[in-house]
ChimeraX commands (.cxc) that place a marker at each C-alpha (Angstrom):
marker #1 position 9.14,-14.93,10.80 radius 0.5
marker #1 position 6.79,-11.93,8.92 radius 0.5
marker #1 position 3.58,-13.11,9.47 radius 0.5
marker #1 position 1.08,-12.87,6.68 radius 0.5
marker #1 position -3.03,-13.11,7.56 radius 0.5
marker #1 position -5.18,-13.95,4.89 radius 0.5
marker #1 position -8.86,-13.30,4.65 radius 0.5
marker #1 position -10.50,-15.39,2.18 radius 0.5
marker #1 position -13.42,-17.58,1.99 radius 0.5
marker #1 position -12.31,-19.92,-0.65 radius 0.5
marker #1 position -10.78,-22.81,1.75 radius 0.5
marker #1 position -9.06,-24.60,-0.72 radius 0.5
marker #1 position -7.44,-21.48,-2.21 radius 0.5
marker #1 position -6.34,-20.57,1.54 radius 0.5
marker #1 position -4.82,-23.70,1.65 radius 0.5
marker #1 position -3.40,-23.42,-1.46 radius 0.5
marker #1 position -1.80,-19.57,-0.16 radius 0.5
marker #1 position -0.73,-20.81,3.31 radius 0.5
marker #1 position 0.82,-23.90,2.14 radius 0.5
marker #1 position 3.46,-22.09,-0.37 radius 0.5
marker #1 position 3.39,-19.17,1.98 radius 0.5
marker #1 position 4.63,-21.29,4.94 radius 0.5
marker #1 position 7.67,-23.24,2.88 radius 0.5
marker #1 position 8.61,-19.76,2.22 radius 0.5
marker #1 position 9.17,-19.68,6.42 radius 0.5
marker #1 position 5.99,-17.41,6.55 radius 0.5
marker #1 position 3.84,-17.66,9.33 radius 0.5
marker #1 position 0.08,-17.71,8.15 radius 0.5
marker #1 position -3.33,-17.07,10.06 radius 0.5
marker #1 position -6.40,-17.93,8.30 radius 0.5
marker #1 position -10.03,-16.17,8.06 radius 0.5
marker #1 position -13.42,-17.24,5.82 radius 0.5
marker #1 position -14.58,-14.19,6.07 radius 0.5
marker #1 position -14.35,-10.19,6.69 radius 0.5
marker #1 position -15.70,-10.56,10.86 radius 0.5
marker #1 position -13.40,-13.09,11.58 radius 0.5
marker #1 position -10.42,-11.22,9.47 radius 0.5
marker #1 position -10.93,-8.55,11.54 radius 0.5
marker #1 position -10.56,-10.32,14.72 radius 0.5
marker #1 position -7.42,-12.27,14.40 radius 0.5
marker #1 position -6.08,-8.44,12.36 radius 0.5
marker #1 position -6.69,-7.14,16.43 radius 0.5
marker #1 position -4.84,-10.30,18.11 radius 0.5
marker #1 position -2.47,-11.40,15.43 radius 0.5
marker #1 position -0.99,-7.92,14.45 radius 0.5
marker #1 position 0.39,-9.45,11.10 radius 0.5
marker #1 position 2.86,-8.35,9.13 radius 0.5
marker #1 position 1.32,-7.96,5.78 radius 0.5
marker #1 position -2.72,-9.20,5.00 radius 0.5
marker #1 position -4.44,-10.97,1.10 radius 0.5
marker #1 position -7.64,-9.63,1.28 radius 0.5
marker #1 position -10.26,-10.99,-0.82 radius 0.5
marker #1 position -12.53,-8.25,-2.15 radius 0.5
marker #1 position -15.60,-10.31,-2.32 radius 0.5
marker #1 position -16.48,-11.60,1.23 radius 0.5
marker #1 position -19.95,-13.11,3.01 radius 0.5
marker #1 position -20.90,-10.56,5.43 radius 0.5
marker #1 position -19.20,-7.99,5.35 radius 0.5
marker #1 position -17.33,-7.27,1.55 radius 0.5
marker #1 position -12.90,-6.87,1.23 radius 0.5
marker #1 position -13.98,-2.56,0.90 radius 0.5
marker #1 position -15.36,-2.70,3.97 radius 0.5
marker #1 position -12.62,-5.21,6.46 radius 0.5
marker #1 position -9.96,-2.67,4.55 radius 0.5
marker #1 position -11.72,0.33,5.21 radius 0.5
marker #1 position -11.65,-0.81,9.27 radius 0.5
marker #1 position -7.98,-1.74,9.23 radius 0.5
marker #1 position -7.12,1.63,7.51 radius 0.5
marker #1 position -8.93,3.51,10.47 radius 0.5
marker #1 position -6.20,2.71,13.09 radius 0.5
marker #1 position -3.18,0.35,10.97 radius 0.5
marker #1 position -1.07,1.51,7.86 radius 0.5
marker #1 position -0.01,-3.17,7.91 radius 0.5
marker #1 position 0.74,-3.25,3.99 radius 0.5
marker #1 position -2.50,-5.25,2.47 radius 0.5
marker #1 position -2.74,-6.45,-1.06 radius 0.5
marker #1 position -6.33,-7.16,-2.77 radius 0.5
marker #1 position -7.44,-10.64,-4.29 radius 0.5
marker #1 position -10.16,-10.11,-6.22 radius 0.5
marker #1 position -12.25,-11.92,-9.18 radius 0.5
marker #1 position -13.10,-8.76,-10.92 radius 0.5
marker #1 position -10.85,-7.37,-13.29 radius 0.5
marker #1 position -11.92,-4.00,-13.94 radius 0.5
marker #1 position -9.45,-1.01,-13.58 radius 0.5
marker #1 position -13.29,0.47,-11.30 radius 0.5
marker #1 position -12.39,-3.27,-8.71 radius 0.5
marker #1 position -8.91,-1.94,-8.91 radius 0.5
marker #1 position -9.41,1.62,-8.13 radius 0.5
marker #1 position -11.85,1.20,-5.73 radius 0.5
marker #1 position -10.11,-0.89,-3.85 radius 0.5
marker #1 position -6.60,0.93,-3.90 radius 0.5
marker #1 position -8.88,4.54,-2.94 radius 0.5
marker #1 position -9.63,2.49,0.61 radius 0.5
marker #1 position -6.42,1.45,0.60 radius 0.5
marker #1 position -4.95,-1.39,-0.45 radius 0.5
marker #1 position -1.05,-1.12,-1.52 radius 0.5
marker #1 position -1.22,-4.11,-4.00 radius 0.5
marker #1 position -4.11,-6.16,-6.02 radius 0.5
marker #1 position -4.13,-9.93,-7.20 radius 0.5
marker #1 position -6.41,-11.26,-9.64 radius 0.5
marker #1 position -7.76,-14.79,-9.41 radius 0.5
marker #1 position -7.09,-16.97,-10.92 radius 0.5
marker #1 position -3.19,-16.40,-9.85 radius 0.5
marker #1 position -0.01,-18.10,-9.66 radius 0.5
marker #1 position 0.65,-19.12,-5.79 radius 0.5
marker #1 position 4.66,-17.99,-6.35 radius 0.5
marker #1 position 3.74,-14.52,-8.16 radius 0.5
marker #1 position 1.34,-14.17,-5.04 radius 0.5
marker #1 position 4.63,-15.15,-3.06 radius 0.5
marker #1 position 6.78,-13.08,-4.53 radius 0.5
marker #1 position 4.54,-10.22,-4.53 radius 0.5
marker #1 position 3.76,-10.44,-1.16 radius 0.5
marker #1 position 7.58,-10.06,-0.08 radius 0.5
marker #1 position 8.09,-7.05,-2.63 radius 0.5
marker #1 position 5.31,-5.47,-1.17 radius 0.5
marker #1 position 6.79,-6.18,1.99 radius 0.5
marker #1 position 10.94,-5.20,1.05 radius 0.5
marker #1 position 8.73,-1.71,0.30 radius 0.5
marker #1 position 7.19,-0.85,3.51 radius 0.5
marker #1 position 10.94,-2.42,5.46 radius 0.5
marker #1 position 12.34,0.79,2.99 radius 0.5
marker #1 position 15.16,-2.34,2.34 radius 0.5
marker #1 position 16.79,-0.72,-0.88 radius 0.5
marker #1 position 19.68,1.75,0.80 radius 0.5
marker #1 position 18.83,5.09,-1.13 radius 0.5
marker #1 position 15.88,5.00,2.13 radius 0.5
marker #1 position 18.49,5.05,4.66 radius 0.5
marker #1 position 18.44,8.54,6.27 radius 0.5
marker #1 position 17.15,9.39,8.98 radius 0.5
marker #1 position 15.39,12.47,8.68 radius 0.5
marker #1 position 13.24,14.54,5.62 radius 0.5
marker #1 position 12.01,17.46,5.94 radius 0.5
marker #1 position 9.59,19.84,3.56 radius 0.5
marker #1 position 8.16,23.08,4.59 radius 0.5
marker #1 position 5.19,21.75,7.42 radius 0.5
marker #1 position 6.20,17.85,6.65 radius 0.5
marker #1 position 9.10,15.74,7.71 radius 0.5
marker #1 position 8.74,12.05,7.05 radius 0.5
marker #1 position 11.53,9.53,9.49 radius 0.5
marker #1 position 12.46,7.07,7.52 radius 0.5
marker #1 position 13.54,4.54,10.70 radius 0.5
marker #1 position 10.56,4.83,12.28 radius 0.5
marker #1 position 8.21,4.54,8.50 radius 0.5
marker #1 position 6.81,8.13,10.79 radius 0.5
marker #1 position 4.91,10.96,8.73 radius 0.5
marker #1 position 4.46,14.10,10.72 radius 0.5
marker #1 position 1.92,17.20,8.53 radius 0.5
marker #1 position 1.99,20.59,11.40 radius 0.5
marker #1 position 3.48,18.31,13.97 radius 0.5
marker #1 position 1.35,15.77,14.18 radius 0.5
marker #1 position 1.43,12.45,13.48 radius 0.5
marker #1 position -0.64,10.53,9.88 radius 0.5
marker #1 position -0.87,6.64,9.76 radius 0.5
marker #1 position 0.51,6.96,5.79 radius 0.5
marker #1 position 0.74,3.23,3.92 radius 0.5
marker #1 position 3.88,1.79,2.50 radius 0.5
marker #1 position 3.18,3.11,-1.30 radius 0.5
marker #1 position 2.31,6.38,-0.47 radius 0.5
marker #1 position 5.54,6.93,2.53 radius 0.5
marker #1 position 7.44,5.89,-0.39 radius 0.5
marker #1 position 6.48,8.06,-3.08 radius 0.5
marker #1 position 6.61,10.69,-0.76 radius 0.5
marker #1 position 9.64,10.18,0.64 radius 0.5
marker #1 position 10.74,10.83,-2.96 radius 0.5
marker #1 position 8.89,14.04,-3.60 radius 0.5
marker #1 position 11.17,14.83,-0.54 radius 0.5
marker #1 position 13.73,14.29,-1.70 radius 0.5
marker #1 position 13.20,16.40,-5.42 radius 0.5
marker #1 position 11.20,19.19,-4.74 radius 0.5
marker #1 position 11.07,21.93,-6.96 radius 0.5
marker #1 position 11.96,19.07,-10.01 radius 0.5
marker #1 position 8.85,17.75,-12.61 radius 0.5
marker #1 position 9.02,13.81,-11.55 radius 0.5
marker #1 position 7.94,12.35,-14.53 radius 0.5
marker #1 position 5.44,8.94,-13.82 radius 0.5
marker #1 position 7.70,6.14,-15.20 radius 0.5
marker #1 position 10.60,7.71,-12.91 radius 0.5
marker #1 position 7.50,7.23,-10.02 radius 0.5
marker #1 position 6.53,4.23,-10.73 radius 0.5
marker #1 position 10.46,3.13,-11.52 radius 0.5
marker #1 position 11.50,4.19,-8.04 radius 0.5
marker #1 position 8.56,2.84,-5.59 radius 0.5
marker #1 position 7.11,-0.22,-7.62 radius 0.5
marker #1 position 10.90,-1.21,-9.05 radius 0.5
marker #1 position 10.58,-3.92,-11.26 radius 0.5
marker #1 position 7.90,-5.44,-9.03 radius 0.5
marker #1 position 5.45,-3.16,-11.01 radius 0.5
marker #1 position 1.92,-5.25,-12.24 radius 0.5
marker #1 position -0.88,-2.50,-12.54 radius 0.5
marker #1 position -1.21,0.74,-15.17 radius 0.5
marker #1 position -0.46,4.54,-14.72 radius 0.5
marker #1 position -3.57,5.48,-13.41 radius 0.5
marker #1 position -2.83,2.96,-10.05 radius 0.5
marker #1 position 0.18,6.08,-9.49 radius 0.5
marker #1 position -2.99,8.58,-9.45 radius 0.5
marker #1 position -4.47,7.16,-7.25 radius 0.5
marker #1 position -1.99,6.67,-4.93 radius 0.5
marker #1 position -1.61,10.08,-5.25 radius 0.5
marker #1 position -4.95,11.45,-4.50 radius 0.5
marker #1 position -4.33,9.32,-1.40 radius 0.5
marker #1 position -0.90,11.35,-0.30 radius 0.5
marker #1 position -3.11,14.65,-1.09 radius 0.5
marker #1 position -5.70,13.76,0.67 radius 0.5
marker #1 position -3.40,13.26,3.66 radius 0.5
marker #1 position -1.07,15.73,3.97 radius 0.5
marker #1 position -2.07,18.26,1.50 radius 0.5
marker #1 position -4.68,21.22,3.72 radius 0.5
marker #1 position -6.45,21.59,0.40 radius 0.5
marker #1 position -6.22,18.80,-1.48 radius 0.5
marker #1 position -8.75,19.44,-4.44 radius 0.5
marker #1 position -6.43,22.61,-4.86 radius 0.5
marker #1 position -2.31,21.37,-3.34 radius 0.5
marker #1 position 0.38,23.15,-2.22 radius 0.5
marker #1 position 2.60,20.71,-2.34 radius 0.5
marker #1 position 1.89,17.54,-5.72 radius 0.5
marker #1 position 1.32,19.29,-7.89 radius 0.5
marker #1 position 0.86,18.17,-11.21 radius 0.5
marker #1 position 2.20,18.71,-14.30 radius 0.5
marker #1 position 0.50,18.00,-17.28 radius 0.5
marker #1 position 2.03,15.92,-19.95 radius 0.5
marker #1 position 4.85,14.96,-17.99 radius 0.5
marker #1 position 3.78,14.00,-14.01 radius 0.5
marker #1 position 3.64,15.16,-10.54 radius 0.5
marker #1 position 5.83,18.11,-8.95 radius 0.5
marker #1 position 7.29,18.77,-5.06 radius 0.5
marker #1 position 6.54,22.37,-4.19 radius 0.5
marker #1 position 6.98,23.54,-0.39 radius 0.5
marker #1 position 5.71,27.04,-0.32 radius 0.5
marker link #1:1,2 radius 0.2
marker link #1:2,3 radius 0.2
marker link #1:3,4 radius 0.2
marker link #1:4,5 radius 0.2
marker link #1:5,6 radius 0.2
marker link #1:6,7 radius 0.2
marker link #1:7,8 radius 0.2
marker link #1:8,9 radius 0.2
marker link #1:9,10 radius 0.2
marker link #1:10,11 radius 0.2
marker link #1:11,12 radius 0.2
marker link #1:12,13 radius 0.2
marker link #1:13,14 radius 0.2
marker link #1:14,15 radius 0.2
marker link #1:15,16 radius 0.2
marker link #1:16,17 radius 0.2
marker link #1:17,18 radius 0.2
marker link #1:18,19 radius 0.2
marker link #1:19,20 radius 0.2
marker link #1:20,21 radius 0.2
marker link #1:21,22 radius 0.2
marker link #1:22,23 radius 0.2
marker link #1:23,24 radius 0.2
marker link #1:24,25 radius 0.2
marker link #1:25,26 radius 0.2
marker link #1:26,27 radius 0.2
marker link #1:27,28 radius 0.2
marker link #1:28,29 radius 0.2
marker link #1:29,30 radius 0.2
marker link #1:30,31 radius 0.2
marker link #1:31,32 radius 0.2
marker link #1:32,33 radius 0.2
marker link #1:33,34 radius 0.2
marker link #1:34,35 radius 0.2
marker link #1:35,36 radius 0.2
marker link #1:36,37 radius 0.2
marker link #1:37,38 radius 0.2
marker link #1:38,39 radius 0.2
marker link #1:39,40 radius 0.2
marker link #1:40,41 radius 0.2
marker link #1:41,42 radius 0.2
marker link #1:42,43 radius 0.2
marker link #1:43,44 radius 0.2
marker link #1:44,45 radius 0.2
marker link #1:45,46 radius 0.2
marker link #1:46,47 radius 0.2
marker link #1:47,48 radius 0.2
marker link #1:48,49 radius 0.2
marker link #1:49,50 radius 0.2
marker link #1:50,51 radius 0.2
marker link #1:51,52 radius 0.2
marker link #1:52,53 radius 0.2
marker link #1:53,54 radius 0.2
marker link #1:54,55 radius 0.2
marker link #1:55,56 radius 0.2
marker link #1:56,57 radius 0.2
marker link #1:57,58 radius 0.2
marker link #1:58,59 radius 0.2
marker link #1:59,60 radius 0.2
marker link #1:60,61 radius 0.2
marker link #1:61,62 radius 0.2
marker link #1:62,63 radius 0.2
marker link #1:63,64 radius 0.2
marker link #1:64,65 radius 0.2
marker link #1:65,66 radius 0.2
marker link #1:66,67 radius 0.2
marker link #1:67,68 radius 0.2
marker link #1:68,69 radius 0.2
marker link #1:69,70 radius 0.2
marker link #1:70,71 radius 0.2
marker link #1:71,72 radius 0.2
marker link #1:72,73 radius 0.2
marker link #1:73,74 radius 0.2
marker link #1:74,75 radius 0.2
marker link #1:75,76 radius 0.2
marker link #1:76,77 radius 0.2
marker link #1:77,78 radius 0.2
marker link #1:78,79 radius 0.2
marker link #1:79,80 radius 0.2
marker link #1:80,81 radius 0.2
marker link #1:81,82 radius 0.2
marker link #1:82,83 radius 0.2
marker link #1:83,84 radius 0.2
marker link #1:84,85 radius 0.2
marker link #1:85,86 radius 0.2
marker link #1:86,87 radius 0.2
marker link #1:87,88 radius 0.2
marker link #1:88,89 radius 0.2
marker link #1:89,90 radius 0.2
marker link #1:90,91 radius 0.2
marker link #1:91,92 radius 0.2
marker link #1:92,93 radius 0.2
marker link #1:93,94 radius 0.2
marker link #1:94,95 radius 0.2
marker link #1:95,96 radius 0.2
marker link #1:96,97 radius 0.2
marker link #1:97,98 radius 0.2
marker link #1:98,99 radius 0.2
marker link #1:99,100 radius 0.2
marker link #1:100,101 radius 0.2
marker link #1:101,102 radius 0.2
marker link #1:102,103 radius 0.2
marker link #1:103,104 radius 0.2
marker link #1:104,105 radius 0.2
marker link #1:105,106 radius 0.2
marker link #1:106,107 radius 0.2
marker link #1:107,108 radius 0.2
marker link #1:108,109 radius 0.2
marker link #1:109,110 radius 0.2
marker link #1:110,111 radius 0.2
marker link #1:111,112 radius 0.2
marker link #1:112,113 radius 0.2
marker link #1:113,114 radius 0.2
marker link #1:114,115 radius 0.2
marker link #1:115,116 radius 0.2
marker link #1:116,117 radius 0.2
marker link #1:117,118 radius 0.2
marker link #1:118,119 radius 0.2
marker link #1:119,120 radius 0.2
marker link #1:120,121 radius 0.2
marker link #1:121,122 radius 0.2
marker link #1:122,123 radius 0.2
marker link #1:123,124 radius 0.2
marker link #1:124,125 radius 0.2
marker link #1:125,126 radius 0.2
marker link #1:126,127 radius 0.2
marker link #1:127,128 radius 0.2
marker link #1:128,129 radius 0.2
marker link #1:129,130 radius 0.2
marker link #1:130,131 radius 0.2
marker link #1:131,132 radius 0.2
marker link #1:132,133 radius 0.2
marker link #1:133,134 radius 0.2
marker link #1:134,135 radius 0.2
marker link #1:135,136 radius 0.2
marker link #1:136,137 radius 0.2
marker link #1:137,138 radius 0.2
marker link #1:138,139 radius 0.2
marker link #1:139,140 radius 0.2
marker link #1:140,141 radius 0.2
marker link #1:141,142 radius 0.2
marker link #1:142,143 radius 0.2
marker link #1:143,144 radius 0.2
marker link #1:144,145 radius 0.2
marker link #1:145,146 radius 0.2
marker link #1:146,147 radius 0.2
marker link #1:147,148 radius 0.2
marker link #1:148,149 radius 0.2
marker link #1:149,150 radius 0.2
marker link #1:150,151 radius 0.2
marker link #1:151,152 radius 0.2
marker link #1:152,153 radius 0.2
marker link #1:153,154 radius 0.2
marker link #1:154,155 radius 0.2
marker link #1:155,156 radius 0.2
marker link #1:156,157 radius 0.2
marker link #1:157,158 radius 0.2
marker link #1:158,159 radius 0.2
marker link #1:159,160 radius 0.2
marker link #1:160,161 radius 0.2
marker link #1:161,162 radius 0.2
marker link #1:162,163 radius 0.2
marker link #1:163,164 radius 0.2
marker link #1:164,165 radius 0.2
marker link #1:165,166 radius 0.2
marker link #1:166,167 radius 0.2
marker link #1:167,168 radius 0.2
marker link #1:168,169 radius 0.2
marker link #1:169,170 radius 0.2
marker link #1:170,171 radius 0.2
marker link #1:171,172 radius 0.2
marker link #1:172,173 radius 0.2
marker link #1:173,174 radius 0.2
marker link #1:174,175 radius 0.2
marker link #1:175,176 radius 0.2
marker link #1:176,177 radius 0.2
marker link #1:177,178 radius 0.2
marker link #1:178,179 radius 0.2
marker link #1:179,180 radius 0.2
marker link #1:180,181 radius 0.2
marker link #1:181,182 radius 0.2
marker link #1:182,183 radius 0.2
marker link #1:183,184 radius 0.2
marker link #1:184,185 radius 0.2
marker link #1:185,186 radius 0.2
marker link #1:186,187 radius 0.2
marker link #1:187,188 radius 0.2
marker link #1:188,189 radius 0.2
marker link #1:189,190 radius 0.2
marker link #1:190,191 radius 0.2
marker link #1:191,192 radius 0.2
marker link #1:192,193 radius 0.2
marker link #1:193,194 radius 0.2
marker link #1:194,195 radius 0.2
marker link #1:195,196 radius 0.2
marker link #1:196,197 radius 0.2
marker link #1:197,198 radius 0.2
marker link #1:198,199 radius 0.2
marker link #1:199,200 radius 0.2
marker link #1:200,201 radius 0.2
marker link #1:201,202 radius 0.2
marker link #1:202,203 radius 0.2
marker link #1:203,204 radius 0.2
marker link #1:204,205 radius 0.2
marker link #1:205,206 radius 0.2
marker link #1:206,207 radius 0.2
marker link #1:207,208 radius 0.2
marker link #1:208,209 radius 0.2
marker link #1:209,210 radius 0.2
marker link #1:210,211 radius 0.2
marker link #1:211,212 radius 0.2
marker link #1:212,213 radius 0.2
marker link #1:213,214 radius 0.2
marker link #1:214,215 radius 0.2
marker link #1:215,216 radius 0.2
marker link #1:216,217 radius 0.2
marker link #1:217,218 radius 0.2
marker link #1:218,219 radius 0.2
marker link #1:219,220 radius 0.2
marker link #1:220,221 radius 0.2
marker link #1:221,222 radius 0.2
marker link #1:222,223 radius 0.2
marker link #1:223,224 radius 0.2
marker link #1:224,225 radius 0.2
marker link #1:225,226 radius 0.2
marker link #1:226,227 radius 0.2
marker link #1:227,228 radius 0.2
view
């Protein structure tokens, strides 16, 4: 049974989300503030976290940042703010997806399932064992990335994007292709969401992210992975 941790300060909303998730077969822990949420993260070891952006005391961005320092657990950010800036900041802090309030609980459950499916590599296309290009290697079974033989913590979406690049070295991959293959029919965002994930991925695998040797921008098209 997959475990979901909901960190949200609006109790009626938490109760509604908890009820719907448990009805779908998930085990759910709930925390009403960021500090308690971090404690649950360390003790309950959830498979996915639903994290509110606006929390008393420690806000959701700080909670996300601290979790990302030690774990690649999937995080879906819940936010009442609908601005692109808030979404991008959340993604840059390490969130895998975001849902803007007010949301349909059924849609939220669908997004939870989609993110869990992606994090587990639930498609046959991602069933190979190890891919290696230059100094970068990924092990699909272990969900592990190594750069210069050093293990790198990497969230599910960045893992899928890196896998696509390593499977298509030297090819210019269109933004639409990357979105379709990495998110499938579960993509609700904008192309700049892809750009944020690419930026985060470069920070993990490139020696100089500002001048990437591997993940190159192809203007007017998308991105290309080179293996110098």
